[in-house]
C-alpha positions in Angstrom: 0.0 0.0 0.0 1.7 3.2 -1.2 1.8 6.1 1.2 -0.4 9.1 0.1 1.8 12.2 0.6 -1.2 14.7 0.3 -1.2 16.9 3.4 2.1 15.6 4.7 4.8 17.8 6.2 8.4 17.1 5.2 10.9 17.0 8.1 14.7 16.6 7.6 15.9 13.3 9.1 18.8 14.9 11.1 16.4 17.3 12.8 14.0 14.4 13.6 16.9 12.3 15.0 17.9 15.1 17.3 14.4 15.6 18.6 13.7 11.9 19.2 17.2 11.4 20.8 16.7 14.4 23.2 13.3 13.2 24.1 14.6 9.7 24.9 17.2 11.4 27.2 14.4 13.3 29.0 12.7 9.9 29.6 15.8 8.7 31.4 17.7 6.9 28.6 21.4 7.5 28.5 22.7 9.7 25.6 24.4 7.0 23.7 21.4 4.6 23.9 19.0 7.5 23.1 21.0 8.2 19.9 20.9 4.5 18.8 17.1 4.3 19.4 16.5 7.5 17.6 18.6 6.4 14.6 16.7 3.1 14.4 13.3 4.8 14.4 14.2 7.5 11.9 16.0 5.0 9.6 12.7 3.2 9.2 11.0 6.5 8.1 13.9 7.2 5.7 13.5 3.9 4.0 9.7 4.3 3.7 9.0 1.7 6.5 6.6 4.3 8.0 4.9 1.7 10.2 8.1 1.3 12.3 9.3 4.9 12.5 8.3 7.9 14.6 4.6 7.0 14.2 5.5 4.9 17.3 6.9 7.9 19.2 4.0 9.4 21.0 2.7 9.4 24.6 0.1 6.7 23.8 2.4 4.3 21.9 5.1 1.8 22.8 8.4 3.5 23.7 7.3 6.7 25.4 4.4 4.9 27.2 6.6 2.1 28.5 9.4 4.4 29.6 7.0 6.6 31.5 5.1 3.8 33.2 8.3 2.0 34.1 7.4 -1.2 32.2 10.5 -0.8 30.1 13.9 -0.3 31.7 15.5 3.1 30.7 19.0 2.1 31.9 19.2 -1.7 31.5 22.1 -3.8 32.5 22.6 -5.6 29.2 24.9 -8.6 29.9 26.3 -11.6 28.2 24.8 -14.8 29.7 26.6 -17.5 27.7 29.3 -17.2 25.0 31.5 -19.2 22.7 33.9 -18.1 19.9 31.0 -17.8 17.4 27.9 -17.4 19.6 26.5 -15.4 22.5 23.2 -15.0 24.5 22.5 -11.5 25.9 20.0 -10.6 28.6 18.5 -7.2 27.7 17.1 -6.6 31.3 13.7 -5.5 29.8 15.3 -2.6 28.0 14.7 -1.1 24.6 15.2 -3.7 21.8 16.8 -1.1 19.6 19.8 -0.8 22.0 20.1 -4.5 22.8 19.8 -5.3 19.1 22.5 -2.8 18.1 24.9 -4.2 20.7 24.1 -7.8 19.8 24.8 -7.1 16.1 28.1 -5.5 17.0 29.1 -8.7 18.8 27.9 -10.9 16.0 30.0 -9.0 13.5 33.1 -9.1 15.8 32.7 -12.9 16.2 32.2 -13.4 12.4 35.6 -11.6 11.8 37.2 -14.2 13.9 35.2 -17.3 13.2 33.5 -16.6 9.8 30.1 -16.7 11.4 28.6 -15.0 14.5 25.2 -15.7 15.9 24.0 -13.7 18.9 20.6 -14.2 20.6 18.8 -11.8 23.0 16.4 -12.6 25.7 14.2 -10.4 28.0 14.0 -7.6 25.5 11.3 -5.3 24.1 10.3 -4.1 20.6 13.3 -3.5 18.4 11.8 -1.5 15.5 12.9 -2.2 11.9 14.8 -5.5 11.4 16.7 -4.1 8.4 18.6 -1.6 10.6 20.5 -4.4 12.3 21.1 -6.6 9.3 22.5 -3.7 7.4 25.1 -3.0 10.0 27.0 -6.0 8.6 27.2 -4.5 5.1 29.9 -2.0 6.1 32.1 -5.0 6.9 31.3 -6.8 3.6 29.2 -9.4 5.6 25.8 -10.9 5.3 23.6 -9.7 8.1 20.6 -11.5 9.7 18.0 -10.2 12.1 14.7 -11.6 13.4 12.4 -11.3 16.4 9.3 -12.8 17.8 6.4 -10.5 18.5 3.1 -10.1 20.3 0.6 -12.7 19.4 -1.8 -11.6 16.7 -1.4 -14.0 13.8 -3.8 -16.9 13.3 -2.4 -20.4 12.3 -3.6 -21.8 9.0 -7.1 -23.3 9.6 -7.2 -21.5 13.0 -9.7 -19.1 14.5 -7.6 -17.4 17.1 -4.1 -15.8 17.1 -1.3 -17.9 18.5 2.0 -16.2 17.4 3.4 -12.9 16.2 4.2 -11.2 12.9 7.7 -12.4 13.5 9.8 -10.6 11.0 13.0 -11.8 9.4 15.7 -9.9 7.5 18.8 -10.7 5.4 21.1 -8.0 4.1 23.7 -9.1 1.5 26.5 -6.9 0.1 27.2 -6.5 -3.6 30.0 -4.7 -5.5 28.6 -2.0 -7.6 24.9 -2.8 -7.2 22.9 -1.8 -4.1 22.8 -4.5 -1.4 20.1 -7.1 -1.4 18.0 -6.4 1.7 15.0 -8.7 2.3 13.0 -7.4 5.3 9.6 -9.1 5.7 7.0 -10.0 8.3 6.0 -13.7 8.1 2.3 -12.7 8.0 0.7 -11.1 4.9 1.0 -7.5 6.2 2.8 -6.0 9.2 0.4 -4.9 12.0 1.6 -1.3 11.6 0.0 -1.2 8.1 -3.4 -1.5 9.7 -2.7 1.6 11.8 -1.4 3.4 8.7 -4.6 2.4 6.8 -6.7 3.8 9.6 -4.8 7.1 9.6 -5.1 7.4 5.9 -8.8 6.4 5.8 -8.1 3.4 3.5 -9.4 -0.1 3.4 -7.1 -3.2 3.5 -6.9 -6.0 1.0 -8.7 -9.3 1.6 -6.3 -11.8 2.9 -4.7 -9.5 5.5 -6.9 -10.1 8.5 -10.0 -11.7 10.0 -12.7 -10.1 12.2 -13.7 -11.3 15.7 -15.9 -14.0 14.0 -12.8 -15.3 12.1 -14.2 -14.0 8.8 -12.2 -12.0 6.3 -12.4 -8.2 6.7 -11.2 -5.2 4.7 -11.8 -2.7 7.5 -8.5 -1.9 9.3 -10.3 -0.8 12.5 -12.1 -4.1 12.7 -8.9 -5.9 12.1 -7.1 -3.9 14.8 -9.7 -4.8 17.4 -9.9 -8.5 16.4 -6.1 -9.0 16.3 -6.4 -11.9 13.9 -3.9 -11.3 11.2 -3.3 -14.0 8.5 0.0 -15.8 7.8 1.9 -14.9 4.6 -0.2 -16.2 1.7 -3.6 -15.4 3.4 -5.2 -18.8 2.8 -4.2 -22.4 2.5 -4.9 -22.3 -1.2 -2.5 -19.4 -1.5 0.2 -20.9 0.6 -0.5 -19.6 4.1 1.0 -22.8 5.5 4.4 -21.5 4.3 4.0 -18.2 6.2 2.7 -20.1 9.2 5.8 -22.3 9.2 8.2 -19.4 8.8 6.5 -17.5 11.6 6.9 -20.5 14.0 10.5 -21.0 12.8 11.3 -17.4 14.0 9.5 -18.1 17.3 11.7 -21.2 17.7 14.9 -19.3 17.0 14.0 -16.2 19.0 11.8 -17.7 21.6 12.5 -21.3 22.3 16.3 -20.9 21.8 16.5 -17.9 24.1 13.9 -18.9 26.6 11.7 -15.9 25.7 8.7 -17.6 24.0 6.5 -14.6 23.4 3.7 -16.7 22.0 3.2 -18.4 25.4 3.4 -15.2 27.5 0.2 -13.9 28.9 1.2 -10.3 28.6 3.1 -10.9 25.3 6.3 -9.4 26.7 9.3 -9.6 26.8 10.7 -10.6 23.4 13.6 -12.5 22.0 15.8 -11.7 19.0 18.4 -13.4 16.9 21.2 -11.6 15.0 23.8 -13.1 12.7 26.8 -12.1 10.6 28.3 -14.3 7.9 31.7 -13.4 6.4 31.7 -14.5 2.7 35.5 -14.5 2.8 35.3 -17.5 5.1 33.9 -19.4 2.1 35.4 -17.8 -1.0 37.2 -14.5 -1.9 35.0 -11.7 -0.9 35.5 -9.8 -4.2 34.4 -12.7 -6.2 31.3 -13.1 -4.0 30.3 -9.5 -4.5 31.0 -9.6 -8.2 28.6 -12.6 -8.4 26.0 -10.7 -6.4 26.2 -8.0 -9.0 25.7 -10.5 -11.7 22.7 -12.1 -10.0 21.0 -8.7 -9.2 21.5 -7.5 -12.8 20.0 -10.7 -14.2 16.9 -10.3 -12.0 16.6 -6.6 -12.9 16.9 -7.3 -16.6 13.7 -9.4 -16.5 11.1 -7.9 -18.9 8.3 -6.4 -16.9 4.6 -7.3 -17.3 2.3 -4.9 -19.0 1.6 -1.9 -16.7 4.8 -2.1 -14.8 8.0 -0.2 -15.7 10.7 -2.4 -14.2 11.6 -5.4 -12.0 13.1 -4.7 -8.6 15.2 -6.7 -6.1 14.6 -6.7 -2.4 15.6 -3.5 -0.8 15.9 -1.5 -4.0 12.7 0.6 -3.5 13.7 1.3 0.1 17.2 2.5 -0.9 15.6 4.8 -3.5 13.1 6.1 -1.0 15.9 6.8 1.5 17.8 8.8 -1.1 14.7 10.9 -2.0 13.8 11.5 1.7 17.3 12.3 2.7 17.2 15.1 0.1 13.6 16.3 0.5 12.8 15.4 4.0 10.6 12.6 5.6 6.9 13.1 4.9 5.0 13.0 8.2 1.2 12.8 8.6 -0.5 15.5 10.8 -1.5 12.9 13.3 2.2 11.8 13.7 3.3 15.4 14.2 0.5 15.8 16.8 2.0 12.9 18.7 5.5 14.4 18.5 4.2 17.8 19.8 2.6 16.0 22.7 5.9 14.3 23.5 7.6 17.7 23.3 5.1 19.2 25.8 5.4 16.3 28.2 9.1 15.9 28.3 10.2 19.5 27.8 12.1 19.2 24.6 11.6 22.2 22.2 9.4 21.3 19.2 11.1 22.5 16.1 9.8 20.1 13.4 7.5 22.4 11.5 
């Protein structure tokens, strides 16, 4: 669903990062952690993943609300629980997933430099925002990055009536030589939960196959879908392959929940959460330059595919987001009036000057 830019206000990403970072600090988050969290949120808006950006930074949404009511730790003691040469398990102490995720990915990259592969899991964490942010940290090191997380239970198993697991996103970022990196960032249900909220804000309906109502019937009303919390696995129906999305979602729950001991699907309050991060050094398998050259060849072959009638080109994963980030870096991030209203409310509550309009 494309974002309608009518009536939007453009805000420069650096100004937005400063505002969010200062606001996090006023909420008790240390400066370095506040900067990380702000970068994660604004990076989502830059890439056009508006459902995971500053739309979530208001007094009634996740981060601000949790920090104010004390249900999320502002200054967590993030510690290594177990560790080997190529693996680690971190305990996030119920802190922001963005900060724990950033530190876990740093460790995964460091371990991959020594062992070829680094896998770091995180337990006892909270929502970590856009998965691609963490995977893409590996790109600067010519590595393949991996990130995934379990999430609050709102997805219905194939043939089921009630939700039993989360949207459970998974992301892979792969470096190339001259082409843009391949970045696959996807929820394992048909559409991320944030797209329902975006549809409500824009006054739009949602496609059939995204969600069910409280009677477990298909709905195109995003408000009904939000209330019912019965999203459908990737594919929508068994005939369209929803068993594949169902399987992928449970695989993420196993790797992020069972492996870490943070099985969100079984928690009554659906918190905390578990994550998994990985870094793979292609040089451990073959010369890195040859790997990146072959990535270029693969990407160019895909993009050379003749498009169907009505379409101008064929894309590879991440390409639209990179182009969106370039445009928004230059022209500013378009924010809906309701999002700006939430940011103004944060400004009033925490005492940070509002300078975004």
